[in-house]
C-alpha positions as CSV (number, residue, x, y, z in Angstrom):
1,M,-109.1,70.8,27.7
2,T,-107.9,71.0,31.1
3,A,-108.4,67.1,32.0
4,V,-106.8,66.1,29.2
5,V,-104.1,68.3,29.8
6,F,-103.8,66.9,33.8
7,K,-103.9,63.8,32.1
8,S,-100.6,64.1,30.1
9,A,-98.6,65.6,32.9
10,V,-100.0,62.5,34.5
11,R,-98.5,60.7,32.1
12,C,-95.1,63.0,31.5
13,V,-94.9,62.4,36.0
14,M,-94.8,58.4,35.5
15,R,-92.7,58.6,32.7
16,L,-89.7,60.3,35.0
17,L,-90.9,58.5,37.9
18,I,-90.0,55.4,36.0
19,G,-87.0,56.8,34.4
20,A,-85.4,57.4,37.8
21,A,-86.6,54.2,39.4
22,A,-85.5,51.9,36.7
23,C,-81.6,54.1,36.6
24,T,-81.9,53.5,40.5
25,A,-82.3,50.2,39.9
26,A,-79.5,50.0,37.6
27,C,-76.8,52.2,39.3
28,A,-77.3,50.0,42.4
29,I,-77.2,47.1,40.2
30,A,-73.3,48.2,39.1
31,Q,-72.4,49.3,42.4
32,L,-72.8,46.0,43.5
33,P,-69.9,43.7,44.3
34,P,-68.2,41.1,42.2
35,P,-68.9,37.8,43.4
36,Q,-65.8,36.9,45.6
37,Q,-63.3,34.3,44.1
38,A,-63.1,30.8,45.6
39,T,-60.5,30.3,48.1
40,V,-58.6,27.5,49.8
41,S,-55.8,27.7,52.5
42,V,-53.1,25.9,52.4
43,S,-50.2,24.5,53.9
44,A,-47.5,22.1,53.7
45,S,-44.1,21.6,55.8
46,A,-40.8,19.8,55.0
47,T,-37.8,18.6,57.3
48,A,-34.5,17.1,56.9
49,T,-32.1,16.1,59.6
50,V,-28.8,17.1,58.6
51,V,-25.8,15.9,61.2
52,N,-24.3,19.3,63.0
53,D,-21.5,20.5,62.0
54,R,-20.6,23.3,64.8
55,L,-19.4,23.2,68.7
56,Q,-19.3,25.9,70.7
57,A,-17.9,26.0,74.3
58,W,-17.4,27.6,77.6
59,L,-15.0,27.6,79.7
60,R,-13.5,29.7,82.7
61,A,-11.8,30.4,85.7
62,E,-12.5,31.2,89.3
63,A,-10.2,32.5,92.2
64,E,-11.0,33.9,94.8
65,S,-8.9,36.4,97.8
66,P,-9.4,38.7,100.6
67,L,-8.0,40.9,98.1
68,A,-9.5,42.0,94.2
69,A,-6.6,42.6,93.2
70,T,-4.7,39.1,93.9
71,A,-8.1,37.1,92.7
72,A,-8.3,39.3,89.6
73,S,-4.1,38.5,88.7
74,Q,-5.1,35.1,89.4
75,V,-7.4,35.4,86.8
76,N,-6.2,37.2,84.3
77,A,-2.8,35.0,84.3
78,A,-5.1,31.7,83.6
79,I,-7.0,33.5,81.0
80,A,-3.7,34.6,79.3
81,K,-2.3,31.6,79.4
82,A,-5.6,29.0,77.8
83,L,-5.1,32.0,75.0
84,A,-1.8,31.7,74.3
85,T,-2.0,27.6,74.8
86,A,-5.6,27.8,72.7
87,K,-3.3,29.1,69.7
88,D,-1.7,26.1,68.7
89,Y,-5.0,25.4,67.4
90,P,-5.8,27.7,64.3
91,T,-9.2,26.0,63.7
92,V,-10.6,27.1,67.3
93,K,-12.2,29.5,67.1
94,V,-11.8,31.5,71.1
95,T,-12.8,34.9,72.2
96,T,-13.5,36.3,76.1
97,A,-16.6,36.5,77.3
98,G,-18.2,38.0,80.7
99,Y,-16.2,38.6,83.4
100,S,-16.7,40.0,86.7
101,T,-16.1,40.7,90.3
102,Q,-18.5,40.2,93.1
103,Q,-17.7,40.2,97.3
104,V,-18.7,37.5,99.0
105,S,-19.3,37.8,102.7
106,E,-20.0,35.0,105.0
107,K,-20.8,34.1,108.2
108,V,-18.0,31.5,109.3
109,K,-15.7,32.3,106.7
110,A,-13.5,35.7,106.3
111,Q,-14.5,38.7,103.3
112,R,-12.8,37.8,100.1
113,W,-14.0,38.2,96.7
114,H,-15.0,36.5,94.1
115,V,-13.7,36.6,90.5
116,V,-14.5,34.9,87.1
117,Q,-14.0,35.6,83.6
118,S,-15.1,32.8,80.4
119,I,-13.8,32.3,76.7
120,S,-15.6,31.0,74.2
121,L,-14.6,28.2,71.5
122,D,-16.2,28.1,68.2
123,S,-15.5,25.4,65.4
124,G,-16.5,22.9,63.2
125,D,-13.3,20.8,64.0
126,F,-14.4,18.3,66.5
127,T,-11.8,17.1,67.4
128,A,-9.2,20.0,67.9
129,A,-12.2,21.8,69.8
130,A,-12.0,18.9,72.0
131,T,-8.7,18.2,72.3
132,L,-8.1,22.0,73.4
133,I,-11.1,21.7,75.4
134,S,-9.1,18.9,77.5
135,K,-5.2,21.0,78.0
136,L,-7.3,24.0,79.4
137,Q,-8.8,22.1,82.2
138,D,-6.4,19.7,82.3
139,D,-3.0,21.7,81.5
140,D,-4.7,25.6,82.3
141,G,-6.7,24.6,85.7
142,L,-10.1,26.1,83.6
143,L,-13.5,24.6,84.2
144,L,-16.1,23.4,81.5
145,S,-19.5,25.6,82.4
146,G,-21.5,23.8,78.5
147,M,-20.9,22.5,75.0
148,G,-23.5,22.5,72.2
149,F,-24.0,21.7,69.2
150,S,-25.7,24.0,65.8
151,L,-25.0,23.8,62.3
152,L,-22.6,25.8,60.6
153,E,-24.5,29.0,58.7
154,K,-23.4,27.5,55.4
155,T,-25.0,23.9,55.9
156,R,-28.1,25.1,56.8
157,R,-28.8,27.5,54.0
158,E,-28.1,24.4,52.1
159,A,-30.3,22.5,53.8
160,E,-32.8,25.0,53.8
161,D,-33.0,25.7,49.9
162,S,-33.4,22.1,49.7
163,V,-35.8,21.6,52.2
164,T,-38.1,24.6,50.5
165,Q,-38.1,23.1,47.6
166,Q,-40.1,20.0,48.7
167,A,-41.9,22.2,51.1
168,I,-42.9,23.8,48.1
169,K,-43.9,20.5,46.1
170,M,-46.2,19.5,48.8
171,W,-48.2,22.8,49.2
172,Q,-49.1,22.5,45.3
173,T,-50.1,18.8,45.5
174,R,-52.3,19.5,48.3
175,A,-53.6,22.6,46.2
176,Q,-54.8,20.6,43.6
177,Q,-56.0,18.0,45.6
178,A,-58.1,20.4,47.7
179,A,-59.6,21.5,44.4
180,K,-60.0,18.6,42.9
181,G,-61.9,17.4,45.8
182,L,-64.1,20.2,45.9
183,G,-65.3,20.5,42.3
184,F,-62.7,22.7,40.2
185,S,-61.1,22.4,37.4
186,G,-57.8,24.0,38.0
187,W,-56.5,26.5,40.9
188,K,-53.6,29.5,41.2
189,P,-51.6,30.4,43.7
190,G,-52.8,33.0,45.9
191,H,-51.0,35.2,48.5
192,V,-48.4,32.5,50.0
193,T,-46.0,33.0,53.1
194,V,-43.1,30.2,52.9
195,Q,-41.5,30.2,57.0
196,T,-38.2,28.6,58.2
197,G,-37.7,27.4,61.8
198,D,-34.9,27.8,64.0
199,G,-34.2,24.5,65.6
200,G,-30.5,23.8,66.6
201,R,-29.6,27.2,67.0
202,V,-30.0,27.6,70.8
203,F,-27.0,25.4,72.1
204,P,-28.1,22.5,74.0
205,M,-25.8,21.8,76.8
206,A,-23.9,18.5,75.6
207,R,-23.2,15.3,75.6
208,A,-19.8,15.1,76.4
209,T,-17.6,14.0,79.5
210,A,-14.0,14.6,80.2
211,M,-11.9,10.9,79.7
212,S,-9.6,11.1,83.2
213,A,-8.4,7.9,83.1
214,S,-5.1,9.6,81.5
215,V,-4.1,13.1,80.5
216,N,-4.6,15.3,78.3
217,A,-7.5,12.7,77.2
218,P,-10.2,14.6,74.4
219,V,-13.3,15.1,75.8
220,A,-15.7,12.6,74.2
221,V,-18.1,14.6,72.0
222,E,-21.0,13.5,69.8
223,G,-22.0,15.6,67.8
224,G,-25.9,14.7,67.3
225,T,-28.2,15.8,65.1
226,T,-30.7,19.3,63.9
227,D,-34.2,19.1,62.7
228,V,-34.2,21.5,60.0
229,T,-37.8,22.3,59.1
230,V,-39.4,24.5,56.0
231,S,-42.9,25.1,56.3
232,V,-45.8,27.2,53.3
233,S,-49.3,28.4,53.9
234,G,-51.2,30.2,52.1
235,E,-54.3,30.4,49.5
236,A,-55.1,28.4,46.2
237,L,-57.7,30.8,44.6
238,L,-60.0,28.2,42.9
239,Q,-60.7,28.2,39.1
């Protein structure tokens, strides 16, 4: 009787162990992560070359005198005259910029004060801006510090909108080609980033020369072009 009870107990324990093992295996299978989605990274870009339609220039008035007030008065008068001249050119935006006063000491010259103030010009009318720059130099005695060209914001936005569509189509084509080359029948977009470049926002020194053969001849300007680039990158989910 005891042997029968023992065997019965062993069978019960075995059933429990088998059941526990099966449960453990099922739980382990349930906890396995799903198969990873096959993906491929794809990138593409498109560029359009756009003619610059914005001119910026910087001019300055300088004066030196043993007295700071005298130098400042001379600079203030020159800038006031320049601003008055600029009012005849409504298509050119003119603003005052930096102002500095510095004491200069040299062994060979007496101590003096050096005063500088700048103005900036911003316009989409190159002819008016060039004429004004020449008048400010020839008539008002200002010095040209620099000049550069870029795109008006409206022009840039329109170019970026057009180029963005081109870049997206190129990205889609490359994603399709990648899926086909890897043996997949289809794909769908995953996380995709569209990024625009900032080319042209930094103003380079202009290709400009003063035509001094005649008084008040406008500065010769060549606006050049700016490349507007849009890049698309991201994942294509393969199916």
